[in-house]
C-alpha positions in Angstrom: 29.9 -40.7 -13.8 28.2 -40.4 -10.5 31.1 -37.5 -9.4 30.0 -35.7 -12.3 26.2 -36.2 -11.9 26.4 -34.6 -8.4 28.8 -31.7 -9.9 26.2 -31.1 -12.2 23.3 -30.9 -9.4 25.5 -28.7 -7.8 26.3 -26.7 -9.9 22.6 -25.9 -10.9 22.0 -25.7 -7.1 24.7 -22.8 -6.9 23.0 -21.0 -10.2 18.7 -21.2 -8.4 20.8 -19.8 -5.1 22.5 -17.1 -6.8 19.3 -16.7 -9.0 16.9 -15.8 -6.1 19.7 -13.3 -4.4 19.7 -11.6 -7.7 15.8 -10.8 -7.8 15.8 -10.4 -4.6 18.2 -7.5 -4.8 16.2 -5.7 -7.3 13.1 -5.7 -4.5 13.7 -2.4 -3.2 11.5 -0.5 -0.9 9.4 2.7 -3.1 9.1 4.4 0.5 10.5 4.3 4.1 8.3 0.8 6.1 7.4 4.0 8.4 5.7 5.7 6.1 2.7 3.0 5.8 2.7 2.5 9.7 2.3 6.2 9.8 -0.5 6.4 7.3 -1.9 3.1 9.3 -2.1 5.4 12.4 -3.7 8.2 10.7 -6.6 6.5 8.7 -7.2 4.7 12.1 -7.5 8.1 13.5 -9.4 10.1 11.0 -12.2 7.3 10.9 -12.6 6.9 15.0 -12.8 11.1 14.6 -15.4 10.7 11.8 -17.1 8.3 13.3 -17.2 10.2 16.8 -18.4 13.9 15.6 -19.7 13.8 12.0 -21.0 9.8 11.8 -24.2 11.3 9.8 -21.8 13.5 7.6 -19.4 13.6 5.2 -18.9 16.9 3.6 -18.1 18.5 6.7 -15.4 15.7 7.9 -13.9 16.1 4.3 -13.0 19.7 5.6 -12.4 19.3 9.0 -10.7 15.7 9.1 -10.0 14.1 6.0 -8.5 16.9 4.5 -6.2 18.0 7.5 -5.0 13.8 7.4 -4.4 14.1 3.6 -1.9 17.3 4.3 0.3 15.6 7.3 0.1 12.0 5.6 1.7 14.1 2.5 4.3 15.9 4.2 5.1 12.6 5.8 5.1 10.3 2.5 7.2 13.3 1.2 9.7 13.2 3.9 9.8 9.2 3.9 10.6 9.2 0.0 13.3 11.8 0.2 14.8 10.0 3.0 14.3 6.7 0.9 16.1 8.3 -1.7 19.4 9.4 -0.1 19.7 6.4 1.9 19.9 4.3 -0.8 21.1 7.0 -3.1 19.0 6.1 -6.4 18.9 8.7 -8.8 15.6 10.9 -9.5 15.3 10.3 -13.3 16.5 6.5 -12.9 13.8 4.5 -14.9 12.5 3.0 -12.1 12.1 6.4 -10.3 10.1 7.3 -13.8 8.0 4.8 -13.8 6.6 5.3 -10.2 6.0 8.9 -10.8 3.6 7.9 -13.7 2.0 5.4 -11.9 1.6 7.4 -9.1 0.0 10.7 -10.3 -2.5 8.1 -12.9 -3.4 6.1 -9.9 -3.8 9.7 -7.1 -6.6 11.1 -10.6 -8.4 7.8 -11.0 -8.8 7.3 -7.1 -9.4 10.8 -6.5 -12.3 11.3 -9.0 -13.6 7.9 -8.1 -14.4 8.8 -4.7 -15.6 12.0 -5.5 -18.5 10.4 -7.4 -19.0 7.8 -4.5 -19.2 10.4 -2.0 -21.7 12.6 -4.3 -23.6 10.2 -6.0 -23.8 7.4 -3.6 -22.2 8.1 -0.6 -19.0 6.3 0.1 -19.5 2.1 -0.3 -17.2 0.3 1.8 -16.4 -2.1 0.1 -15.5 0.0 -3.0 -13.0 2.2 -0.7 -11.3 -1.4 -0.2 -10.9 -2.0 -3.7 -9.5 1.0 -4.2 -6.9 0.7 -1.3 -6.1 -2.8 -2.8 -5.4 -1.1 -6.5 -3.4 0.8 -4.3 -1.5 -1.6 -2.2 -1.3 -3.8 -5.7 1.0 -1.0 -7.3 3.1 -0.8 -4.5 3.8 -4.6 -4.2 4.4 -4.6 -7.8 7.1 -1.7 -7.7 8.8 -2.9 -4.4 8.2 -6.4 -2.7 6.4 -9.1 -4.6 5.8 -10.7 -0.8 3.3 -8.0 -0.4 0.7 -9.2 -2.7 -0.4 -11.0 0.4 -2.2 -7.6 1.8 -3.3 -7.0 -1.4 -5.0 -10.3 -1.6 -7.0 -10.0 1.1 -7.7 -6.8 0.9 -9.2 -7.2 -2.4 -10.9 -10.5 -1.1 -12.8 -8.3 1.2 -13.3 -5.4 0.0 -15.2 -7.8 -2.9 -17.2 -9.5 -0.5 -18.3 -6.5 0.8 -18.9 -5.2 -2.6 -20.9 -7.9 -3.4 -23.2 -8.2 0.1 -23.8 -4.6 -0.6 -22.7 -3.7 3.4 -23.4 -0.2 4.4 -23.9 1.9 7.3 -21.7 4.0 9.7 -20.3 0.6 10.8 -19.7 -1.2 8.2 -17.2 2.5 7.3 -15.6 2.6 10.9 -15.0 -1.3 10.1 -13.0 -0.6 6.9 -11.5 2.5 8.3 -9.6 0.3 11.1 -9.0 -2.5 8.4 -7.4 -0.2 5.4 -5.1 1.2 8.6 -4.4 -2.2 9.9 -3.3 -2.6 6.3 -1.2 0.3 5.8 0.6 -0.9 9.5 1.5 -4.4 8.8 2.4 -3.1 4.9 4.9 -1.4 7.0 5.8 -4.4 9.2 6.3 -6.5 6.2 8.5 -4.1 4.4 10.7 -3.6 7.1 11.3 -7.5 7.6 11.2 -8.2 3.5 14.2 -5.4 3.6 16.1 -7.1 6.4 15.5 -9.7 4.8 17.0 -9.0 1.9 19.4 -7.0 3.1 
């Protein structure tokens, strides 16, 4: 009788390990980890250049600094995604990729409109920029590794605090830009760690 109970416990333990293994295998990156690192470096660099050369204006900085940052980042993003599709041999028409395309387009359009109104109505509010970043991080975590919700929750919490306290000014904007850049870099490192762990 005791031997049967031990056999059942071993069977249930093995079943749980297999279930965990399958769940981990389902988690895959949506882009290469170095893409996050590249975005982080671009955000930090753009923030510092903006603070140094255009501390009191946003319109000129959008054209001179942030547009090139978006173009360079978009090019790197495309390369990283194409490389990942080849490396993992994922068909472009897979259900997962279709969900990714659709969600990406919706989020991008929403973020652009929100940023436009923040900039042209009240100016960019640092806390709200972090809230938008938390939406992006949540999307990445949902589509790739659930472990990345750690960065999402931290960014969300920081955005809520800054928004509730109505923290503004150039120092707050620079701090948020650097925080966002570091968030992307940490996300990239964490993605690499999770990818290696999952095999």
